Residue frames relative to the residue before (quaternion, step in Angstrom):
aa qw qx qy qz dx dy dz
X 1.0000 0.0000 0.0000 0.0000 0.00 0.00 0.00
X 0.0074 -0.7953 0.6052 -0.0331 3.54 -1.02 0.85
X 0.1747 0.7616 -0.6194 0.0759 3.55 -1.07 0.75
X 0.2492 -0.7358 0.6127 0.1453 3.53 -1.36 0.41
X 0.1244 0.7906 -0.5864 0.1254 3.56 -0.92 0.90
X 0.3738 -0.6893 0.5630 0.2611 3.55 -1.28 0.33
X 0.1328 0.8025 -0.5731 0.0997 3.54 -1.15 0.53
X 0.5014 -0.6413 0.5002 0.2951 3.54 -1.37 -0.12
X 0.4559 -0.6951 0.4927 0.2574 3.53 -0.95 0.95
X 0.2009 -0.8095 0.5460 0.0786 3.57 -0.68 1.15
X 0.8021 -0.0925 0.0848 0.5839 3.58 1.04 -0.69
X 0.0751 -0.7647 0.6352 0.0782 3.53 -1.33 0.30
X 0.0537 -0.7833 0.6194 -0.0042 3.55 -1.12 0.80
X 0.4701 -0.6663 0.4976 0.2957 3.57 -0.93 0.84
X 0.2429 -0.7702 0.5768 0.1229 3.56 -0.92 0.97
X 0.7544 -0.1436 0.1066 0.6315 3.54 0.97 -0.91
X 0.8092 -0.2921 0.1809 0.4765 3.58 -1.22 -0.29
X 0.8083 0.2758 -0.1200 0.5061 3.58 1.03 -0.74
X 0.7575 0.4084 -0.1918 0.4718 3.59 1.11 -0.60
X 0.1626 -0.7633 0.6169 0.1022 3.53 -1.28 0.51
X 0.3155 -0.6803 0.6179 0.2364 3.52 -1.36 0.31
X 0.0709 -0.8131 0.5775 0.0157 3.57 -0.81 0.98
X 0.2387 -0.6892 0.6562 0.1935 3.50 -1.38 0.43
X 0.0156 -0.7988 0.6007 -0.0288 3.55 -0.81 1.02
X 0.2894 -0.7328 0.5927 0.1671 3.56 -1.00 0.89
X 0.1168 -0.8445 0.5224 0.0167 3.55 -0.21 1.31
X 0.6321 -0.5731 0.3881 0.3485 3.52 -1.24 0.53
X 0.8403 0.2125 -0.0609 0.4951 3.58 0.81 -1.00
X 0.7408 0.3596 -0.2296 0.5188 3.60 1.26 0.08
X 0.5255 -0.6565 0.4061 0.3576 3.58 1.24 0.14
X 0.7222 -0.3806 0.3145 0.4844 3.54 -1.22 -0.49
X 0.0110 -0.8090 0.5853 -0.0538 3.56 -0.78 1.07
X 0.2318 -0.7516 0.6044 0.1266 3.53 -1.16 0.72
X 0.1442 0.8007 -0.5705 0.1126 3.58 -0.94 0.84
X 0.4919 -0.6472 0.5094 0.2823 3.52 -1.36 0.29
X 0.1422 -0.7672 0.6205 0.0790 3.55 -1.06 0.81
X 0.3010 -0.7434 0.5720 0.1716 3.57 -0.57 1.15
X 0.8280 0.1938 -0.1556 0.5027 3.56 -0.92 0.89
X 0.3902 0.7672 -0.4444 0.2485 3.57 1.26 0.15
X 0.6982 0.4500 -0.2733 0.4852 3.58 1.19 -0.44
X 0.4416 0.6991 -0.4556 0.3296 3.58 1.27 0.11
X 0.6450 -0.5305 0.3765 0.4010 3.59 -1.20 0.47
X 0.6441 0.5519 -0.3169 0.4244 3.55 1.02 -0.85
X 0.7828 0.3501 -0.1773 0.4829 3.59 0.92 -0.90
X 0.4965 0.7211 -0.4080 0.2589 3.56 1.15 -0.61
X 0.6614 0.5333 -0.3123 0.4249 3.57 0.95 -0.87
X 0.6066 0.5749 -0.3522 0.4213 3.59 1.18 -0.47
X 0.7372 0.4448 -0.2127 0.4620 3.56 1.14 -0.65
X 0.2407 0.7183 -0.5918 0.2755 3.53 0.70 1.20
X 0.5352 -0.6427 0.4371 0.3308 3.58 -0.86 0.97
X 0.7653 0.3286 -0.2722 0.4819 3.56 -0.87 1.00
X 0.5148 0.6472 -0.4271 0.3656 3.60 1.20 -0.31
X 0.3829 -0.6937 0.5581 0.2464 3.55 -1.14 0.68
X 0.0190 -0.8291 0.5555 -0.0599 3.55 -0.69 1.12
X 0.3416 -0.6715 0.6110 0.2430 3.51 -1.36 0.36
X 0.0863 -0.8185 0.5678 0.0141 3.58 -0.67 1.09
X 0.1563 -0.7399 0.6489 0.0841 3.51 -1.12 0.84
X 0.1468 -0.8219 0.5482 0.0494 3.57 -0.47 1.20
X 0.0149 -0.7525 0.6583 0.0116 3.52 -1.11 0.83
X 0.1660 0.7752 -0.5942 0.1355 3.55 -0.86 0.98
X 0.4856 -0.6772 0.4764 0.2806 3.56 -1.12 0.68
X 0.8023 0.0890 -0.0176 0.5900 3.56 1.16 -0.57
X 0.5490 -0.6192 0.4484 0.3377 3.58 -1.09 0.70
X 0.6868 0.5022 -0.2745 0.4481 3.57 1.15 -0.58
X 0.6897 0.4351 -0.2787 0.5072 3.58 1.27 -0.06
X 0.5700 -0.5886 0.4485 0.3572 3.54 -1.21 0.58
X 0.2802 -0.7872 0.5316 0.1383 3.54 -0.86 0.98
X 0.4897 -0.6364 0.5166 0.2972 3.51 -1.39 -0.19
X 0.2464 -0.7823 0.5620 0.1069 3.53 -0.94 0.98
X 0.1492 -0.6610 0.7189 0.1547 3.46 -1.34 0.62
X 0.1297 -0.8398 0.5271 -0.0011 3.56 -0.70 1.10
X 0.0739 -0.7521 0.6534 0.0446 3.51 -1.15 0.82
X 0.4235 -0.6906 0.5237 0.2635 3.56 -1.01 0.79
X 0.2035 -0.7845 0.5772 0.1002 3.56 -0.82 1.04
X 0.7982 -0.0873 0.0942 0.5885 3.58 0.92 -0.90
X 0.2989 -0.7659 0.5412 0.1767 3.62 -0.66 1.05
X 0.1624 -0.8323 0.5254 0.0696 3.58 0.09 1.30
X 0.7008 0.5205 -0.2909 0.3915 3.58 0.65 -1.13
X 0.6672 0.5183 -0.3379 0.4148 3.65 0.79 -0.84
X 0.5620 0.6131 -0.3881 0.3971 3.60 1.17 -0.45
X 0.7880 0.3150 -0.1318 0.5123 3.56 1.16 -0.63
X 0.2972 0.7787 -0.5043 0.2257 3.59 1.20 0.38
X 0.6526 0.5345 -0.3084 0.4397 3.58 1.14 -0.61
X 0.7315 0.3691 -0.1996 0.5374 3.59 1.27 -0.32
X 0.3267 -0.7971 0.4740 0.1823 3.57 -0.25 1.26
X 0.6332 0.5356 -0.3399 0.4433 3.61 1.04 -0.71
X 0.6880 0.4644 -0.2835 0.4803 3.58 0.90 -0.91
X 0.6292 0.5417 -0.3336 0.4466 3.58 1.02 -0.78
X 0.6996 0.4557 -0.2830 0.4720 3.56 0.90 -0.89
X 0.5961 0.5550 -0.3694 0.4474 3.60 1.15 -0.50
X 0.6030 0.5329 -0.3523 0.4779 3.59 1.13 -0.61
X 0.6646 0.4938 -0.2970 0.4757 3.56 0.94 -0.90
X 0.6654 0.5209 -0.3049 0.4393 3.58 0.93 -0.91
X 0.6936 0.4700 -0.2835 0.4664 3.59 0.80 -0.98
X 0.6431 0.5228 -0.3208 0.4585 3.59 1.01 -0.79
X 0.6801 0.4868 -0.2900 0.4651 3.57 0.94 -0.87
X 0.6038 0.5486 -0.3509 0.4597 3.57 1.05 -0.72
X 0.6716 0.4798 -0.2985 0.4793 3.58 0.92 -0.87
X 0.6203 0.5593 -0.3471 0.4266 3.58 0.97 -0.78
X 0.7649 0.3880 -0.2196 0.4649 3.57 0.82 -0.93
X 0.7420 0.4331 -0.2350 0.4546 3.61 1.10 -0.55
X 0.6493 0.5261 -0.3434 0.4287 3.61 1.02 -0.62
X 0.4399 -0.6693 0.5231 0.2915 3.58 -0.99 0.77
X 0.5687 -0.6084 0.4347 0.3427 3.56 -1.11 0.67
X 0.8910 0.0582 -0.0447 0.4481 3.52 -1.18 0.83
X 0.5143 0.5968 -0.4422 0.4288 3.55 1.07 0.78
X 0.3688 -0.7552 0.5012 0.2063 3.57 -0.55 1.18
X 0.1067 0.7640 -0.6337 0.0581 3.57 -1.02 0.82
X 0.2404 -0.8235 0.5035 0.1032 3.53 0.02 1.37
X 0.6300 0.5464 -0.3496 0.4270 3.59 0.99 -0.77
X 0.6808 0.4647 -0.2940 0.4838 3.58 0.89 -0.89
X 0.6270 0.5371 -0.3404 0.4500 3.59 0.99 -0.79
X 0.6884 0.4788 -0.2875 0.4627 3.57 0.84 -0.96
X 0.6435 0.5180 -0.3245 0.4608 3.59 1.04 -0.74
X 0.6305 0.5309 -0.3204 0.4669 3.57 1.08 -0.75
X 0.6487 0.5092 -0.3044 0.4767 3.55 1.00 -0.85
X 0.6526 0.5118 -0.3039 0.4688 3.56 0.99 -0.86
X 0.6076 0.5694 -0.3482 0.4306 3.58 1.02 -0.80
X 0.6737 0.4935 -0.3002 0.4610 3.57 0.89 -0.91
X 0.6283 0.5137 -0.3368 0.4775 3.59 1.08 -0.64
X 0.6827 0.5016 -0.2816 0.4506 3.58 1.03 -0.81
X 0.5066 0.6450 -0.4271 0.3808 3.60 1.21 -0.23
X 0.6042 0.5675 -0.3500 0.4364 3.57 1.23 -0.35
X 0.6239 0.5595 -0.3289 0.4353 3.59 1.27 -0.33
X 0.6083 -0.5695 0.4138 0.3666 3.56 -1.24 0.47
X 0.7374 0.3806 -0.2191 0.5132 3.59 1.07 -0.71
X 0.1517 0.8495 -0.4921 0.1150 3.58 1.15 0.65
X 0.6508 0.5375 -0.3421 0.4129 3.60 0.95 -0.78
X 0.5995 0.5386 -0.3630 0.4678 3.58 1.11 -0.58
X 0.6420 0.5061 -0.3208 0.4782 3.59 1.01 -0.78
X 0.6306 0.5303 -0.3390 0.4540 3.57 1.01 -0.76
X 0.6497 0.5254 -0.3139 0.4509 3.58 0.90 -0.94
X 0.7026 0.4474 -0.2718 0.4820 3.59 0.89 -0.91
X 0.5718 0.5634 -0.3874 0.4534 3.60 1.16 -0.45
X 0.6409 0.5096 -0.3287 0.4706 3.59 0.93 -0.82
X 0.6500 0.5199 -0.3106 0.4591 3.57 0.95 -0.87
X 0.6386 0.5183 -0.3099 0.4770 3.58 1.03 -0.82
X 0.6424 0.5283 -0.3198 0.4537 3.58 0.98 -0.86
X 0.6302 0.5304 -0.3262 0.4637 3.58 0.94 -0.87
X 0.6499 0.5157 -0.3056 0.4672 3.57 0.99 -0.87
X 0.6951 0.4827 -0.2801 0.4532 3.58 0.83 -0.97
X 0.6793 0.4676 -0.2883 0.4865 3.57 1.16 -0.53
X 0.7438 -0.4790 0.2037 0.4192 3.55 1.26 0.20
X 0.7276 0.3677 -0.2566 0.5192 3.62 1.18 0.05
X 0.0008 -0.8165 0.5745 -0.0574 3.55 -0.49 1.24
X 0.1891 -0.7713 0.6003 0.0950 3.55 -1.08 0.80
X 0.2512 -0.7232 0.6219 0.1647 3.54 -1.03 0.86
X 0.2510 -0.8219 0.4932 0.1350 3.57 -0.08 1.29
X 0.5401 0.6231 -0.4083 0.3915 3.59 1.18 -0.36
X 0.6997 0.4493 -0.2627 0.4894 3.58 1.17 -0.54
X 0.7137 0.4286 -0.2426 0.4981 3.57 1.29 -0.05
X 0.2341 0.8000 -0.5270 0.1653 3.59 1.11 0.50
X 0.8471 -0.0152 -0.0510 0.5288 3.53 -0.91 1.08
X 0.6052 0.5669 -0.3375 0.4454 3.55 1.06 0.66
X 0.4901 -0.6331 0.5165 0.3037 3.51 -1.32 -0.43
X 0.2617 -0.7090 0.6125 0.2319 3.52 -1.34 0.14
X 0.3478 -0.7302 0.5533 0.1991 3.53 -1.19 0.58
X 0.0381 0.7726 -0.6314 0.0542 3.55 -0.92 0.99
X 0.8439 -0.0948 0.0331 0.5271 3.56 -0.64 1.12
X 0.6812 -0.5123 0.2615 0.4529 3.55 0.95 1.03
X 0.5898 0.4987 -0.3940 0.4982 3.56 1.18 0.61
X 0.2802 -0.7739 0.5494 0.1440 3.56 -1.07 0.72
X 0.0700 -0.7992 0.5968 -0.0139 3.53 -0.91 1.03
X 0.4387 -0.7064 0.4996 0.2428 3.53 -0.89 1.01
X 0.4171 -0.6916 0.5324 0.2535 3.55 -0.95 0.92
X 0.4598 -0.7159 0.4488 0.2731 3.64 -0.69 1.03
X 0.6034 -0.5741 0.4212 0.3590 3.54 -1.16 0.63
X 0.5927 0.5913 -0.3623 0.4096 3.59 1.05 -0.71
X 0.7151 0.4444 -0.2530 0.4765 3.59 0.99 -0.81
X 0.6419 0.4986 -0.3252 0.4833 3.57 1.20 -0.42
X 0.7684 0.1788 -0.0894 0.6079 3.57 1.05 -0.89
X 0.0345 -0.8650 0.5006 0.0074 3.55 0.48 1.19
X 0.5614 0.5761 -0.4030 0.4365 3.58 1.24 0.29
X 0.3419 0.7437 -0.5048 0.2742 3.59 1.26 0.24
X 0.2580 -0.8099 0.5108 0.1291 3.57 -0.56 1.15
X 0.7807 0.2468 -0.1331 0.5585 3.58 1.02 -0.75
X 0.1969 -0.7944 0.5676 0.0900 3.54 -0.46 1.21
X 0.1474 -0.7465 0.6353 0.1320 3.53 -1.16 0.61
X 0.7187 -0.4670 0.2916 0.4248 3.55 -1.26 0.27
X 0.6241 0.5557 -0.3442 0.4280 3.57 1.03 -0.73
X 0.6700 0.4917 -0.2932 0.4726 3.59 0.92 -0.93
X 0.6504 0.5169 -0.3091 0.4629 3.57 1.00 -0.86
X 0.6694 0.5026 -0.2981 0.4588 3.56 0.86 -0.99
X 0.6345 0.5444 -0.3197 0.4458 3.57 0.96 -0.88
X 0.6893 0.4755 -0.2743 0.4728 3.58 0.93 -0.94
X 0.6457 0.5182 -0.3201 0.4604 3.60 0.99 -0.80
X 0.6450 0.5063 -0.3190 0.4752 3.59 1.00 -0.79
X 0.6339 0.5306 -0.3241 0.4599 3.58 0.98 -0.83
X 0.6662 0.4938 -0.3008 0.4710 3.57 0.91 -0.93
X 0.6256 0.5372 -0.3391 0.4530 3.57 1.01 -0.79
X 0.6472 0.5139 -0.3197 0.4635 3.56 0.99 -0.80
X 0.6166 0.5309 -0.3427 0.4696 3.60 1.04 -0.72
X 0.6780 0.4876 -0.2876 0.4688 3.56 0.89 -0.93
X 0.6646 0.5148 -0.3049 0.4476 3.57 0.92 -0.90
X 0.7486 0.4388 -0.2365 0.4371 3.56 0.69 -1.10
X 0.7388 0.4265 -0.2316 0.4675 3.60 1.04 -0.72
X 0.8348 0.2048 -0.0628 0.5072 3.59 1.00 -0.75
X 0.7183 0.4784 -0.2777 0.4219 3.58 0.71 -1.06
X 0.7355 0.4281 -0.2424 0.4658 3.59 0.66 -1.09
X 0.6755 0.4951 -0.3293 0.4360 3.66 0.79 -0.85
X 0.7552 0.3648 -0.1983 0.5072 3.58 1.09 -0.68
X 0.4157 -0.7474 0.4308 0.2881 3.57 1.36 0.24
X 0.3141 0.7444 -0.5093 0.2962 3.52 0.93 1.05
X 0.4390 -0.6706 0.5279 0.2808 3.56 -1.28 0.24
X 0.4077 -0.7179 0.5086 0.2444 3.54 -0.74 1.06
X 0.5423 -0.6699 0.3936 0.3197 3.62 -0.81 0.96
X 0.4831 -0.6620 0.4986 0.2825 3.56 -0.90 0.96
X 0.6289 0.5592 -0.3325 0.4257 3.57 1.01 -0.84
X 0.6375 0.5226 -0.3297 0.4602 3.59 1.08 -0.67
X 0.6319 0.5116 -0.3279 0.4812 3.59 1.06 -0.70
X 0.6249 0.5348 -0.3341 0.4604 3.57 1.05 -0.77
X 0.6253 0.5354 -0.3311 0.4612 3.59 0.96 -0.87
X 0.6585 0.5127 -0.3062 0.4580 3.56 0.87 -0.93
X 0.6817 0.5085 -0.2917 0.4378 3.59 0.93 -0.88
X 0.5606 0.6007 -0.3923 0.4136 3.59 1.17 -0.37
X 0.7328 0.4014 -0.2216 0.5028 3.60 1.22 -0.41
X 0.2705 0.7592 -0.5320 0.2597 3.56 1.10 0.75
């Protein structure tokens, strides 16, 4: 089997001295895992920054076996934000969330397009608001939607636990965010992710996401 597609690098792991295993979220084939020969070499290493947009060529003998990727760098996303620790960690956090929550080889154009848009919005001053709403959108697309109009100044119940709805989601016209509003919304989103996906599936919540949250203490 052979195909070519573009996508975003979600993770990389050393396989041996020269090769790596990567997870890539592709436009037309969903999340895919594959081996890259020479991926840890000095020449290629810079291409494999989490969040970078890449072109992948997959070759595999069977759909049920891990294939091999040839990779070309299309757009170096991560280096654009190396100077900003909050934006850099948000790339790592969002990528890791997708890695652990997306089903293998299942196409989802809405999530792909939202992920691409998120990276474009990192260039804006209000990027963290876009990040918060991206997480909320992801939760919805994965199967859990909240109608905030019915929860004004109230709480929602998840697994017999009650969580206060953040002011940001009740008054979504807030123009100037402060750290308290941001932290409140990030904690709320984390609870949605934990109660609906992480805990039921015995997954590990991304460390990078906790770090992002702590930047807004």
